[in-house]
C-alpha positions in Angstrom: -32.4 -10.7 6.5 -28.8 -9.9 7.1 -27.0 -12.2 9.6 -24.8 -10.3 12.0 -22.8 -11.6 15.0 -22.4 -9.5 18.1 -19.6 -9.4 20.7 -18.8 -7.0 23.5 -15.3 -5.9 24.3 -14.2 -5.0 27.8 -11.0 -3.3 26.7 -9.5 -1.6 23.6 -7.1 -4.5 23.2 -9.9 -7.0 23.2 -11.9 -4.9 20.7 -8.9 -4.9 18.4 -8.5 -8.7 18.8 -12.2 -9.3 18.1 -12.1 -7.0 15.1 -9.2 -9.0 13.6 -11.0 -12.3 14.1 -14.4 -11.3 12.8 -14.4 -8.7 10.1 -16.3 -6.1 12.0 -17.7 -2.7 12.6 -17.2 -1.1 16.0 -20.5 -0.2 17.7 -20.9 2.7 20.1 -24.4 4.1 20.8 -25.6 2.9 17.4 -27.5 6.1 16.7 -26.1 6.3 13.1 -24.7 2.8 12.4 -27.9 0.9 13.2 -29.9 3.3 11.0 -27.6 2.6 8.2 -27.8 -1.1 8.7 -31.6 -0.9 8.7 -31.4 0.9 5.3 -28.9 -1.8 4.1 -26.3 0.9 3.4 -23.9 -0.6 6.0 -23.7 -4.4 5.9 -21.3 -5.6 8.5 -21.1 -9.3 9.2 -20.0 -8.6 12.8 -20.5 -5.9 15.4 -17.9 -5.3 18.2 -19.6 -3.3 21.0 -17.1 -0.8 22.5 -19.3 1.0 25.0 -17.3 -0.6 27.8 -14.3 1.5 26.8 -13.3 4.5 28.9 -16.0 7.2 29.2 -13.8 9.3 31.6 -13.7 13.1 31.2 -10.6 14.3 33.1 -7.7 16.7 33.0 -4.9 15.5 30.8 -1.2 15.6 31.5 -0.8 18.9 29.6 -3.6 20.6 31.6 -6.1 20.2 28.8 -9.0 17.7 28.8 -9.1 14.0 27.9 -12.4 12.5 26.9 -12.9 8.8 26.5 -14.4 7.6 23.3 -17.3 5.9 25.1 -18.4 9.1 26.9 -22.0 9.9 26.0 -22.6 13.2 24.2 -25.0 14.3 27.0 -22.4 13.6 29.7 -19.8 15.7 27.8 -22.2 18.6 27.4 -23.1 18.6 31.1 -19.6 18.1 32.5 -18.5 21.1 34.6 -15.0 21.2 33.1 -16.4 21.2 29.6 -19.0 23.9 30.4 -16.5 26.2 32.1 -13.4 25.7 30.0 -14.8 24.7 26.6 -18.3 26.1 26.4 -18.3 25.9 22.6 -18.2 22.1 22.8 -21.1 22.0 25.3 -23.2 24.3 23.1 -22.4 22.5 19.9 -23.4 19.1 21.4 -26.7 20.5 22.8 -27.5 22.0 19.3 -27.4 18.5 17.8 -30.1 15.8 17.5 -32.4 15.2 20.5 -32.0 14.6 24.2 -32.7 10.9 23.7 -30.1 10.6 21.0 -27.5 12.6 22.9 -28.0 10.2 25.8 -27.1 7.2 23.6 -24.5 8.7 21.2 -20.9 8.4 22.1 -18.0 10.7 21.3 -16.3 8.1 19.2 -19.5 7.3 17.3 -20.2 11.0 16.7 -16.8 11.3 15.0 -17.6 8.4 12.7 -21.2 9.3 11.7 -21.8 9.5 8.0 -23.6 12.1 5.8 -27.4 12.6 6.1 -27.6 13.4 2.3 -31.0 12.2 1.1 -29.5 10.7 -2.0 -27.1 8.7 0.1 -30.0 7.1 1.9 -32.1 6.5 -1.2 -30.8 3.1 -2.3 -33.8 2.5 -4.5 -33.9 5.5 -6.7 -30.7 7.7 -6.4 -27.1 7.4 -7.6 -24.5 8.1 -4.9 -20.7 7.8 -5.2 -20.4 7.7 -1.4 -22.7 4.7 -1.1 -21.6 3.1 -4.4 -18.3 4.4 -5.9 -18.6 5.1 -9.6 -22.4 5.3 -9.6 -22.7 9.1 -10.0 -24.1 11.9 -7.8 -27.7 12.9 -8.2 -27.3 15.7 -5.7 -25.4 17.6 -8.3 -28.2 19.2 -10.4 -30.8 17.9 -7.8 -32.1 19.3 -4.6 -28.9 20.7 -3.0 -30.1 23.3 -0.5 -28.2 21.4 2.3 -25.1 20.6 0.3 -21.5 21.9 0.3 -20.3 25.1 -1.2 -16.6 24.5 -0.6 -14.4 21.4 -0.4 -16.7 19.3 -2.6 -15.7 17.5 -5.8 -17.4 16.4 -9.0 -18.0 13.1 -7.3 -19.7 14.3 -4.1 -21.1 17.5 -2.7 -22.4 16.3 0.7 -21.9 18.1 4.0 -20.7 16.6 7.3 -23.6 16.4 9.7 -21.9 16.7 13.1 -22.2 19.7 15.4 -19.7 18.4 17.9 -17.0 17.9 15.3 -17.2 21.5 14.3 -16.4 22.6 17.8 -13.6 20.0 18.0 -12.1 21.5 14.8 -12.1 25.0 16.3 -10.5 23.6 19.6 -7.5 22.0 17.8 -8.6 18.6 19.3 -6.5 15.5 18.6 -8.0 12.1 18.1 -6.3 9.2 19.9 -6.6 5.9 18.0 -5.3 2.3 18.5 -4.9 -0.3 15.8 -3.0 -3.3 14.5 0.1 -1.1 14.1 -0.1 0.5 17.5 -1.3 3.9 18.8 -1.3 7.2 17.1 -3.0 10.6 17.2 -4.7 12.5 14.4 -5.4 16.2 14.4 -9.1 16.8 14.3 -8.7 19.2 11.3 -7.2 16.3 9.3 -9.4 13.4 10.6 -12.2 13.7 8.1 -11.4 13.5 4.4 -12.6 15.7 1.5 -14.3 13.5 -1.1 -11.9 14.0 -4.1 -12.0 10.8 -6.1 -12.9 8.6 -3.2 -16.1 10.0 -1.5 -16.7 6.6 0.0 -13.8 7.1 2.4 -14.9 9.4 5.2 -11.8 9.5 7.6 -8.1 8.8 7.8 -8.6 5.8 10.0 -6.8 2.7 8.7 -8.7 -0.7 8.6 -9.0 -2.1 12.2 -8.2 1.2 13.9 -10.4 2.2 16.9 -10.9 5.7 18.4 -10.1 5.5 22.1 -10.1 9.2 23.2 -10.3 12.8 22.2 -7.8 15.3 23.7 -8.5 19.0 24.0 -5.4 21.2 24.5 -5.4 23.9 27.2 -6.6 27.1 25.5 -7.3 30.7 26.5 -9.4 31.0 23.4 -11.6 28.1 24.5 -12.8 29.9 27.6 -14.3 32.6 25.5 -16.0 30.5 22.9 -19.4 29.8 21.6 -21.4 27.9 18.9 -24.3 29.1 16.7 -26.3 27.0 14.4 -28.7 28.2 11.7 -31.2 25.6 10.5 -34.7 25.2 9.0 -36.3 24.1 12.3 -35.6 25.1 15.9 -34.6 21.5 16.9 -33.7 18.2 15.4 -32.4 19.6 12.2 -29.0 19.7 10.5 -27.1 23.0 10.0 -27.5 25.1 7.0 -24.5 27.0 8.4 -23.0 26.8 11.8 -20.0 28.5 13.4 -17.8 27.5 16.3 -15.4 30.2 17.4 -13.2 31.4 20.3 -11.2 34.6 20.7 -8.8 36.4 22.9 -8.8 40.2 23.0 -6.2 42.8 23.5 -6.7 46.6 23.6 -10.2 46.1 22.1 -8.9 44.1 19.1 -8.9 40.4 18.3 -5.6 39.1 19.5 -6.1 35.5 18.4 -9.1 33.6 17.0 -10.2 30.1 16.0 -13.2 29.6 13.6 -14.8 26.5 12.2 -17.9 26.3 10.0 -20.4 23.5 9.7 -23.0 22.9 7.0 -20.9 24.2 4.2 -18.3 21.4 3.4 -17.9 17.7 3.4 -15.9 18.0 6.7 -15.9 20.4 9.6 -14.3 23.4 7.9 -11.6 25.1 9.8 -11.4 28.7 8.6 -7.7 29.4 8.6 -7.9 32.2 6.0 -10.6 34.0 8.0 -8.7 33.6 11.2 -5.6 35.2 9.6 -7.6 38.0 8.2 -9.2 38.8 11.6 -6.1 38.7 13.9 -5.3 42.2 15.1 -8.5 43.6 13.7 -11.6 45.2 15.3 -14.5 42.9 15.1 -16.4 45.1 12.7 -19.0 44.0 10.1 -16.6 45.0 7.3 -13.8 43.0 8.8 -16.0 39.9 9.1 -17.2 40.2 5.5 -13.7 40.5 4.2 -12.6 37.5 6.3 -15.4 35.3 5.1 -14.8 36.4 1.5 -11.2 35.3 1.8 -12.2 32.0 3.3 -14.8 31.3 0.7 -12.9 32.6 -2.3 -12.8 29.1 -3.7 -16.5 28.4 -3.0 -18.6 26.8 -5.8 -22.2 27.3 -4.7 -25.0 25.4 -6.4 -28.4 26.4 -7.6 -30.0 25.7 -4.3 -27.4 26.9 -1.8 -25.8 30.2 -3.0 -27.4 31.8 0.1 -24.9 30.0 2.3 -22.2 32.5 1.5 -24.2 35.5 2.9 -25.5 33.3 5.7 -21.9 32.4 6.7 -21.0 36.1 6.9 -24.0 36.9 9.0 -23.6 33.9 11.3 -19.9 34.7 12.0 -20.7 38.3 12.6 -23.4 37.3 15.2 -20.9 34.9 16.9 -18.2 37.6 17.1 -20.8 40.0 18.5 -21.5 37.5 21.2 -17.9 37.0 22.0 -16.6 40.6 21.7 -19.6 42.9 21.8 -17.9 45.0 19.2 -19.2 43.8 15.8 -21.1 46.7 14.1 
């Protein structure tokens, strides 16, 4: 049995103090961390409960939206300002997990969740560099239907599991963190790391840093946005491919666009090349195919997931049809 101490912080400052004193992991809803502890993959000696931190969802100083890290996923998805101004975020959250898990999971915890790769969870029989650096990666050459086609490395081919994070990447969100060296913000597109030589490091957070809020900028694109998730089951399944996108239109053409893919990379994949290819274009099938081809030019599909390239094209085409009514 693994001994663990537990403390509950009333404020971010208290959480940071407790973390310095104990050697910790911060605990939100526990929907991922507790599972990992049960599997003996995460072995913290102390838990600092941060669910008393701000769960406010309110208009920020810039006219955007500020979401406290302790806000429950279900509360974010149901909030009138999120539903009206950032529908892609509401839809992404509702596409994830189950109602019970969304009621428990926090925004900060969602950002910190780890891969659901079966080899990562299989301590007894599988090698995994993310779980044990230097051990190897059995997903390469193994069952890799759910794994990355871009952004992976020879050390890790996992995909990031979050739906919410894909929407946040498309929305140009910024993550507010506090730590031993003060406060800072991290762009959502930079927050999660690609595996490279260190697949065990998931984010850019420094030791002891705590997520305190997520800021969404004001955005005309966000008001005309949506999320689509393709998966093997109708519910409670991770994405094979997902797309979060928002557009503005002018004279029947795409004036500006934001796109992020899920299910294809070790982090939420912001599609900068595809966005550039689609600006000023009609949302035709040919334009979408060319944009996705540009985005995935560096893709390295595996034996079990080559289909994701075509699926990404079709999913983006369907999303743009929803948003513009002009894909053909």
